[in-house]
MIKOL-354922 format. One record per residue (C-alpha): residue number from 0; chain; x, y, z. Coordinates in nm, 2 decimals. Each point is the difference from the previous one (the first is absolute). Layout:
N
@seke:NUM	lofi:A	xx:X	yy:Y	zz:Z
...
This chain:
122
@seke:0	lofi:A	xx:-4.36	yy:1.71	zz:-1.34
@seke:1	lofi:A	xx:0.34	yy:0.15	zz:0.07
@seke:2	lofi:A	xx:0.16	yy:-0.35	zz:-0.01
@seke:3	lofi:A	xx:-0.13	yy:-0.07	zz:-0.35
@seke:4	lofi:A	xx:0.17	yy:0.32	zz:-0.14
@seke:5	lofi:A	xx:0.35	yy:-0.10	zz:0.11
@seke:6	lofi:A	xx:0.23	yy:-0.08	zz:-0.29
@seke:7	lofi:A	xx:0.21	yy:-0.31	zz:-0.03
@seke:8	lofi:A	xx:0.30	yy:0.19	zz:0.13
@seke:9	lofi:A	xx:-0.14	yy:-0.07	zz:0.35
@seke:10	lofi:A	xx:-0.08	yy:-0.36	zz:-0.05
@seke:11	lofi:A	xx:0.23	yy:-0.23	zz:0.20
@seke:12	lofi:A	xx:0.14	yy:-0.20	zz:-0.30
@seke:13	lofi:A	xx:0.09	yy:0.32	zz:-0.19
@seke:14	lofi:A	xx:0.17	yy:0.15	zz:0.31
@seke:15	lofi:A	xx:0.19	yy:-0.32	zz:0.07
@seke:16	lofi:A	xx:0.12	yy:-0.01	zz:-0.36
@seke:17	lofi:A	xx:0.10	yy:0.36	zz:0.00
@seke:18	lofi:A	xx:0.22	yy:-0.03	zz:0.31
@seke:19	lofi:A	xx:0.14	yy:-0.35	zz:-0.09
@seke:20	lofi:A	xx:-0.16	yy:-0.18	zz:0.29
@seke:21	lofi:A	xx:0.02	yy:-0.35	zz:-0.15
@seke:22	lofi:A	xx:-0.13	yy:-0.19	zz:0.30
@seke:23	lofi:A	xx:-0.32	yy:0.22	zz:-0.01
@seke:24	lofi:A	xx:-0.03	yy:-0.04	zz:-0.38
@seke:25	lofi:A	xx:0.03	yy:-0.38	zz:0.04
@seke:26	lofi:A	xx:-0.26	yy:-0.02	zz:0.27
@seke:27	lofi:A	xx:-0.24	yy:0.23	zz:-0.19
@seke:28	lofi:A	xx:0.04	yy:-0.19	zz:-0.32
@seke:29	lofi:A	xx:-0.08	yy:-0.33	zz:0.17
@seke:30	lofi:A	xx:-0.30	yy:0.17	zz:0.17
@seke:31	lofi:A	xx:-0.17	yy:0.07	zz:-0.33
@seke:32	lofi:A	xx:0.08	yy:0.37	zz:-0.02
@seke:33	lofi:A	xx:-0.09	yy:0.15	zz:-0.34
@seke:34	lofi:A	xx:0.34	yy:-0.02	zz:-0.17
@seke:35	lofi:A	xx:-0.09	yy:0.22	zz:-0.30
@seke:36	lofi:A	xx:-0.19	yy:0.28	zz:0.18
@seke:37	lofi:A	xx:0.10	yy:0.33	zz:-0.16
@seke:38	lofi:A	xx:0.08	yy:0.33	zz:0.17
@seke:39	lofi:A	xx:-0.28	yy:0.24	zz:-0.09
@seke:40	lofi:A	xx:0.23	yy:0.29	zz:-0.08
@seke:41	lofi:A	xx:0.26	yy:-0.18	zz:-0.21
@seke:42	lofi:A	xx:-0.13	yy:-0.34	zz:-0.10
@seke:43	lofi:A	xx:0.31	yy:-0.16	zz:0.16
@seke:44	lofi:A	xx:-0.03	yy:-0.35	zz:0.15
@seke:45	lofi:A	xx:0.20	yy:-0.14	zz:0.29
@seke:46	lofi:A	xx:0.22	yy:-0.19	zz:-0.25
@seke:47	lofi:A	xx:0.07	yy:0.31	zz:-0.20
@seke:48	lofi:A	xx:0.10	yy:0.19	zz:0.31
@seke:49	lofi:A	xx:0.22	yy:-0.27	zz:0.13
@seke:50	lofi:A	xx:0.18	yy:-0.01	zz:-0.34
@seke:51	lofi:A	xx:0.03	yy:0.38	zz:-0.01
@seke:52	lofi:A	xx:0.16	yy:0.01	zz:0.34
@seke:53	lofi:A	xx:0.22	yy:-0.31	zz:-0.05
@seke:54	lofi:A	xx:-0.16	yy:-0.23	zz:0.27
@seke:55	lofi:A	xx:0.10	yy:-0.33	zz:-0.17
@seke:56	lofi:A	xx:-0.12	yy:-0.23	zz:0.27
@seke:57	lofi:A	xx:-0.35	yy:0.17	zz:-0.01
@seke:58	lofi:A	xx:0.00	yy:-0.03	zz:-0.38
@seke:59	lofi:A	xx:0.08	yy:-0.37	zz:0.03
@seke:60	lofi:A	xx:-0.27	yy:-0.06	zz:0.25
@seke:61	lofi:A	xx:-0.26	yy:0.19	zz:-0.21
@seke:62	lofi:A	xx:0.10	yy:-0.18	zz:-0.32
@seke:63	lofi:A	xx:-0.02	yy:-0.34	zz:0.17
@seke:64	lofi:A	xx:-0.35	yy:0.09	zz:0.13
@seke:65	lofi:A	xx:-0.10	yy:0.07	zz:-0.36
@seke:66	lofi:A	xx:-0.01	yy:0.38	zz:-0.01
@seke:67	lofi:A	xx:-0.06	yy:0.13	zz:-0.35
@seke:68	lofi:A	xx:0.35	yy:0.07	zz:-0.14
@seke:69	lofi:A	xx:-0.14	yy:0.19	zz:-0.30
@seke:70	lofi:A	xx:-0.23	yy:0.23	zz:0.19
@seke:71	lofi:A	xx:0.09	yy:0.36	zz:-0.10
@seke:72	lofi:A	xx:-0.05	yy:0.32	zz:0.19
@seke:73	lofi:A	xx:-0.18	yy:0.31	zz:-0.13
@seke:74	lofi:A	xx:0.28	yy:0.10	zz:-0.23
@seke:75	lofi:A	xx:0.04	yy:-0.35	zz:-0.14
@seke:76	lofi:A	xx:0.32	yy:-0.11	zz:0.17
@seke:77	lofi:A	xx:0.01	yy:-0.36	zz:0.12
@seke:78	lofi:A	xx:0.20	yy:-0.14	zz:0.29
@seke:79	lofi:A	xx:0.26	yy:-0.13	zz:-0.24
@seke:80	lofi:A	xx:0.03	yy:0.34	zz:-0.16
@seke:81	lofi:A	xx:0.04	yy:0.19	zz:0.33
@seke:82	lofi:A	xx:0.25	yy:-0.26	zz:0.13
@seke:83	lofi:A	xx:0.21	yy:0.04	zz:-0.32
@seke:84	lofi:A	xx:-0.03	yy:0.38	zz:0.01
@seke:85	lofi:A	xx:0.13	yy:0.03	zz:0.36
@seke:86	lofi:A	xx:0.27	yy:-0.27	zz:-0.04
@seke:87	lofi:A	xx:-0.16	yy:-0.26	zz:0.23
@seke:88	lofi:A	xx:0.18	yy:-0.30	zz:-0.16
@seke:89	lofi:A	xx:-0.10	yy:-0.24	zz:0.27
@seke:90	lofi:A	xx:-0.37	yy:0.09	zz:-0.04
@seke:91	lofi:A	xx:0.04	yy:-0.04	zz:-0.38
@seke:92	lofi:A	xx:0.14	yy:-0.35	zz:0.05
@seke:93	lofi:A	xx:-0.30	yy:-0.10	zz:0.22
@seke:94	lofi:A	xx:-0.25	yy:0.14	zz:-0.26
@seke:95	lofi:A	xx:0.18	yy:-0.18	zz:-0.29
@seke:96	lofi:A	xx:-0.06	yy:-0.34	zz:0.17
@seke:97	lofi:A	xx:-0.37	yy:0.05	zz:-0.07
@seke:98	lofi:A	xx:-0.07	yy:-0.19	zz:-0.33
@seke:99	lofi:A	xx:-0.31	yy:0.21	zz:-0.08
@seke:100	lofi:A	xx:0.17	yy:0.35	zz:0.02
@seke:101	lofi:A	xx:-0.06	yy:0.22	zz:-0.30
@seke:102	lofi:A	xx:0.34	yy:0.10	zz:-0.14
@seke:103	lofi:A	xx:-0.14	yy:0.17	zz:-0.30
@seke:104	lofi:A	xx:-0.21	yy:0.26	zz:0.20
@seke:105	lofi:A	xx:0.09	yy:0.35	zz:-0.10
@seke:106	lofi:A	xx:-0.06	yy:0.26	zz:0.27
@seke:107	lofi:A	xx:-0.16	yy:0.31	zz:-0.15
@seke:108	lofi:A	xx:0.20	yy:0.31	zz:0.06
@seke:109	lofi:A	xx:-0.15	yy:0.34	zz:0.08
@seke:110	lofi:A	xx:-0.06	yy:0.24	zz:-0.29
@seke:111	lofi:A	xx:0.30	yy:0.23	zz:-0.09
@seke:112	lofi:A	xx:0.00	yy:0.30	zz:0.23
@seke:113	lofi:A	xx:-0.22	yy:-0.17	zz:0.26
@seke:114	lofi:A	xx:0.14	yy:-0.02	zz:0.35
@seke:115	lofi:A	xx:0.14	yy:-0.34	zz:0.10
@seke:116	lofi:A	xx:-0.17	yy:-0.18	zz:0.28
@seke:117	lofi:A	xx:0.20	yy:0.05	zz:0.32
@seke:118	lofi:A	xx:0.07	yy:-0.37	zz:0.04
@seke:119	lofi:A	xx:0.18	yy:-0.01	zz:-0.34
@seke:120	lofi:A	xx:0.26	yy:0.25	zz:0.11
@seke:121	lofi:A	xx:0.32	yy:-0.14	zz:0.15
């Protein structure tokens, strides 16, 4: 069906995280939404997107709801990596409160000469 082909981008939790709607994120997290559902085109999760865009309150809600903080997108970047990359210090602080976060993870970089993913550009 058409509905089954939609990517995560159109899922309510992903959209709420993308636009920083923390009240919606909170309600959806309490309503058993799939916290770690990945976008089909990028592998991003709602937590990754909230970190990338600097929506600290959404990050905090998702972390408290036990979203996977080490879940990487298709190019290997984690929420912590993208928060650091874009200077989202408050998001980094929230992520660092998670005792299980993997600090030793090394994000693979594209091969020399390969185009950088658009979301890595500043």
